[in-house]
Structures are given as C-alpha cells and as structure tokens.
FILUMZA-903175 format. One record per residue (C-alpha): y, x, z; residue number from 1. Coordinates in pm, 1 decimal. Each point is the difference from the previous one (the first is absolute). Layout:
residues N
@north:Y; east:X; up:Z; k:NUM .
...
This chain:
residues 167
@north:-2987.3; east:9964.2; up:355.8; k:1 .
@north:247.8; east:-91.7; up:-284.5; k:2 .
@north:120.9; east:252.6; up:-239.5; k:3 .
@north:360.5; east:133.2; up:51.0; k:4 .
@north:195.6; east:33.9; up:-332.4; k:5 .
@north:312.0; east:219.5; up:-49.9; k:6 .
@north:327.8; east:-158.9; up:111.3; k:7 .
@north:244.6; east:59.6; up:-293.8; k:8 .
@north:290.6; east:179.4; up:182.0; k:9 .
@north:207.2; east:40.4; up:-324.4; k:10 .
@north:-15.4; east:-367.6; up:-76.1; k:11 .
@north:131.9; east:-72.0; up:369.9; k:12 .
@north:273.2; east:244.2; up:-34.8; k:13 .
@north:97.4; east:-116.1; up:-341.2; k:14 .
@north:14.9; east:-359.5; up:123.9; k:15 .
@north:218.0; east:115.5; up:278.6; k:16 .
@north:238.0; east:163.2; up:-208.0; k:17 .
@north:36.4; east:-297.7; up:-237.7; k:18 .
@north:57.8; east:-262.8; up:268.0; k:19 .
@north:167.1; east:203.9; up:283.2; k:20 .
@north:350.2; east:-146.9; up:-99.8; k:21 .
@north:-126.6; east:-328.4; up:-145.6; k:22 .
@north:-235.9; east:-286.4; up:45.9; k:23 .
@north:-314.6; east:-74.7; up:-197.0; k:24 .
@north:46.8; east:-345.8; up:-94.0; k:25 .
@north:-385.2; east:-44.6; up:50.3; k:26 .
@north:35.9; east:23.3; up:385.4; k:27 .
@north:234.5; east:-172.5; up:237.6; k:28 .
@north:280.9; east:184.5; up:157.8; k:29 .
@north:-24.3; east:-32.6; up:393.8; k:30 .
@north:326.1; east:204.7; up:35.1; k:31 .
@north:159.3; east:-302.5; up:182.4; k:32 .
@north:-310.4; east:-101.4; up:195.9; k:33 .
@north:-56.4; east:315.5; up:210.0; k:34 .
@north:15.3; east:253.0; up:-266.0; k:35 .
@north:-198.8; east:83.9; up:-322.2; k:36 .
@north:-104.5; east:361.4; up:89.6; k:37 .
@north:-377.5; east:-70.7; up:51.9; k:38 .
@north:-24.4; east:-229.6; up:-293.4; k:39 .
@north:137.5; east:267.4; up:-212.2; k:40 .
@north:-229.4; east:256.2; up:152.3; k:41 .
@north:-302.4; east:-236.2; up:-70.2; k:42 .
@north:102.3; east:-42.0; up:-366.2; k:43 .
@north:19.9; east:379.8; up:-33.8; k:44 .
@north:-343.3; east:24.6; up:161.4; k:45 .
@north:-128.3; east:-273.7; up:-224.0; k:46 .
@north:139.2; east:189.0; up:-307.1; k:47 .
@north:-216.8; east:309.2; up:120.8; k:48 .
@north:-314.8; east:-205.3; up:92.1; k:49 .
@north:-12.6; east:-290.7; up:-256.0; k:50 .
@north:-181.4; east:-220.7; up:246.1; k:51 .
@north:72.5; east:-263.0; up:276.2; k:52 .
@north:-214.8; east:-114.8; up:290.2; k:53 .
@north:17.9; east:-387.6; up:-6.8; k:54 .
@north:-170.4; east:-31.5; up:349.8; k:55 .
@north:189.3; east:-283.5; up:181.2; k:56 .
@north:210.0; east:137.6; up:292.5; k:57 .
@north:-135.5; east:360.3; up:14.1; k:58 .
@north:20.5; east:93.2; up:-371.4; k:59 .
@north:273.9; east:146.1; up:-205.5; k:60 .
@north:131.0; east:-212.1; up:-280.5; k:61 .
@north:291.5; east:-174.3; up:-166.4; k:62 .
@north:-8.2; east:-318.1; up:-188.8; k:63 .
@north:346.3; east:-141.0; up:43.1; k:64 .
@north:271.3; east:-10.5; up:263.1; k:65 .
@north:-195.7; east:-232.0; up:220.9; k:66 .
@north:-341.1; east:108.6; up:-88.6; k:67 .
@north:-43.3; east:371.1; up:126.7; k:68 .
@north:-195.6; east:190.0; up:259.2; k:69 .
@north:183.3; east:106.2; up:312.5; k:70 .
@north:-61.3; east:360.6; up:-91.9; k:71 .
@north:195.5; east:-46.8; up:-335.6; k:72 .
@north:313.4; east:-30.8; up:174.7; k:73 .
@north:-49.9; east:86.1; up:372.7; k:74 .
@north:43.4; east:365.1; up:100.1; k:75 .
@north:-276.3; east:2.2; up:277.1; k:76 .
@north:-237.8; east:-221.2; up:-198.6; k:77 .
@north:28.3; east:238.2; up:-301.3; k:78 .
@north:-92.5; east:299.3; up:229.4; k:79 .
@north:-284.0; east:-193.4; up:139.3; k:80 .
@north:-136.5; east:-97.0; up:-354.8; k:81 .
@north:27.3; east:358.5; up:-135.2; k:82 .
@north:-147.8; east:171.9; up:294.2; k:83 .
@north:-285.7; east:-260.0; up:49.9; k:84 .
@north:-341.6; east:113.1; up:91.3; k:85 .
@north:-196.0; east:-260.1; up:-189.3; k:86 .
@north:-36.8; east:108.5; up:-372.8; k:87 .
@north:153.4; east:-304.6; up:-177.3; k:88 .
@north:156.5; east:-14.2; up:-322.9; k:89 .
@north:330.1; east:155.5; up:-59.3; k:90 .
@north:187.1; east:329.2; up:62.8; k:91 .
@north:-121.5; east:197.8; up:311.6; k:92 .
@north:207.8; east:236.7; up:192.9; k:93 .
@north:2.5; east:210.4; up:324.4; k:94 .
@north:261.2; east:102.7; up:245.9; k:95 .
@north:116.4; east:359.0; up:-77.9; k:96 .
@north:249.3; east:268.4; up:74.0; k:97 .
@north:318.3; east:79.1; up:-188.3; k:98 .
@north:-167.0; east:306.1; up:-166.2; k:99 .
@north:-275.4; east:-212.8; up:-141.4; k:100 .
@north:237.1; east:-234.9; up:-181.1; k:101 .
@north:-23.1; east:-47.1; up:-384.7; k:102 .
@north:217.1; east:-222.7; up:-235.0; k:103 .
@north:-123.8; east:-339.7; up:4.4; k:104 .
@north:-70.2; east:4.6; up:377.9; k:105 .
@north:168.4; east:-220.8; up:261.1; k:106 .
@north:234.9; east:58.0; up:298.1; k:107 .
@north:72.5; east:-238.5; up:270.0; k:108 .
@north:317.6; east:35.3; up:222.7; k:109 .
@north:79.9; east:-139.2; up:331.3; k:110 .
@north:381.3; east:2.0; up:63.9; k:111 .
@north:-20.2; east:-112.8; up:352.1; k:112 .
@north:-308.9; east:189.5; up:126.0; k:113 .
@north:-205.9; east:-317.1; up:34.6; k:114 .
@north:-122.4; east:-198.4; up:-310.5; k:115 .
@north:5.5; east:143.9; up:-339.9; k:116 .
@north:252.6; east:-152.8; up:-233.0; k:117 .
@north:19.8; east:186.1; up:-337.1; k:118 .
@north:-250.1; east:93.8; up:-254.0; k:119 .
@north:132.2; east:246.1; up:-255.8; k:120 .
@north:-225.8; east:170.3; up:-263.6; k:121 .
@north:-8.7; east:377.0; up:-67.0; k:122 .
@north:113.5; east:89.4; up:-338.6; k:123 .
@north:5.0; east:385.6; up:36.3; k:124 .
@north:-110.0; east:250.4; up:233.2; k:125 .
@north:171.8; east:339.3; up:-32.5; k:126 .
@north:-84.0; east:338.6; up:189.2; k:127 .
@north:8.0; east:96.0; up:268.3; k:128 .
@north:-82.5; east:-357.6; up:114.9; k:129 .
@north:249.7; east:-121.2; up:218.9; k:130 .
@north:194.5; east:-339.1; up:46.0; k:131 .
@north:271.0; east:170.0; up:-243.0; k:132 .
@north:-242.1; east:50.4; up:-266.8; k:133 .
@north:-186.2; east:-332.1; up:29.7; k:134 .
@north:174.2; east:-251.2; up:-241.7; k:135 .
@north:-53.9; east:-368.1; up:12.6; k:136 .
@north:72.6; east:-326.5; up:-187.3; k:137 .
@north:75.0; east:-315.1; up:182.3; k:138 .
@north:142.0; east:-364.4; up:10.7; k:139 .
@north:211.5; east:-141.5; up:272.0; k:140 .
@north:259.7; east:274.5; up:-30.0; k:141 .
@north:-117.8; east:65.1; up:-362.8; k:142 .
@north:-63.9; east:372.8; up:-43.4; k:143 .
@north:-176.1; east:251.2; up:-239.3; k:144 .
@north:-43.9; east:357.8; up:69.2; k:145 .
@north:144.5; east:-42.9; up:345.1; k:146 .
@north:-93.3; east:285.5; up:243.6; k:147 .
@north:-184.3; east:-119.5; up:286.6; k:148 .
@north:218.0; east:206.9; up:218.5; k:149 .
@north:292.2; east:-230.3; up:-59.8; k:150 .
@north:-168.1; east:-273.8; up:197.7; k:151 .
@north:65.8; east:-49.8; up:357.8; k:152 .
@north:-331.0; east:-106.8; up:165.3; k:153 .
@north:-168.7; east:39.0; up:325.4; k:154 .
@north:-361.5; east:-9.8; up:-118.7; k:155 .
@north:-178.8; east:62.8; up:-316.2; k:156 .
@north:-335.2; east:-54.9; up:-148.8; k:157 .
@north:-144.7; east:102.7; up:-329.2; k:158 .
@north:-295.2; east:-140.6; up:-207.3; k:159 .
@north:-172.7; east:217.6; up:-261.9; k:160 .
@north:-161.4; east:-227.2; up:-263.0; k:161 .
@north:-342.7; east:124.5; up:-35.6; k:162 .
@north:-124.5; east:-229.4; up:-291.0; k:163 .
@north:-73.5; east:-342.1; up:-95.1; k:164 .
@north:-307.3; east:-209.3; up:46.0; k:165 .
@north:-60.7; east:-227.9; up:-322.7; k:166 .
@north:-196.4; east:-333.7; up:-12.6; k:167 .
C-alpha cells in the first residue's frame, strides 16, 4: 500500500486567499464556459498537494485549457477522484461531516437539490462549528472569507483531505 504524505493545508489556504479575487495566468479561466469554481478548487488543492495524476480520463491534472482531466474542472468528477478507493497518485479525501472540516478541505453544493454545481474551498473554521463559522473561498461569484451560511443550497457534501500519494 502506498505511503500517504501530509496535505499542506496552509499552502492550499494561502493560494485560495491569493487568487480568490483574481486569476492565476498559469490556468485558463472557465468563468464563461460553465464556471471556474472547480478549476479554482483544484488549483488550491494542487497548491496543498504538489502532485497531479496524469492518468487519462480518470486522473486529476491540468496541462492547458484543452488538456486537462474531467476531475480538474468538473464538480462530480473531482468528488469521484478525491474519494476514489484505488490508491493512485494525488490528493486523497473522504466524505465528512461539517464538524470534521479543516481549512483546505472542499465543500460541494447543490442549489437545485439534484446535481452538485459548486466547489468552494474551506479557508477558516470557527467554533462552535456551524455554517456561520465555516468560511470559504471560491470562483464563479468570487469570494474569500464568505460564510457558508450565506449560500442558499438544497444539498451539501464535504470532503476532508486526508493526505497525498506521491509517485
């Protein structure tokens, strides 16, 4: 079984703060092609993991605007990649409850109660842990330090990043 290395939560959160209201020129801005939220979330997670998985179709990578894995920009695909059961290279996560969230973790929201459409990154967790005290950063309605409670959503799922598998 491959070794699990620590996920650098501080690096993910610092990246989120740096680019919450801007766009890193190293990555394409998908704002006008369905949204940039999961692209931004992937960038933050990459800042905290330092490794991509270049497996065609089922990996998690970004080369350029046209050469990227579905998991890099697609909400359900990122969830599937992070919570995968096969121990492949890249960040690893597990579904969790609100009280288990830490800065650098991922939240996904469903606004209509069907598919999940939004992937903000947790930048702060205050106590008591509640939607008012979980602060996020996101693209597609750029935000930083936005309380989770200010979103109107029907369903929510949270992913706690547990570590990184390196090559």
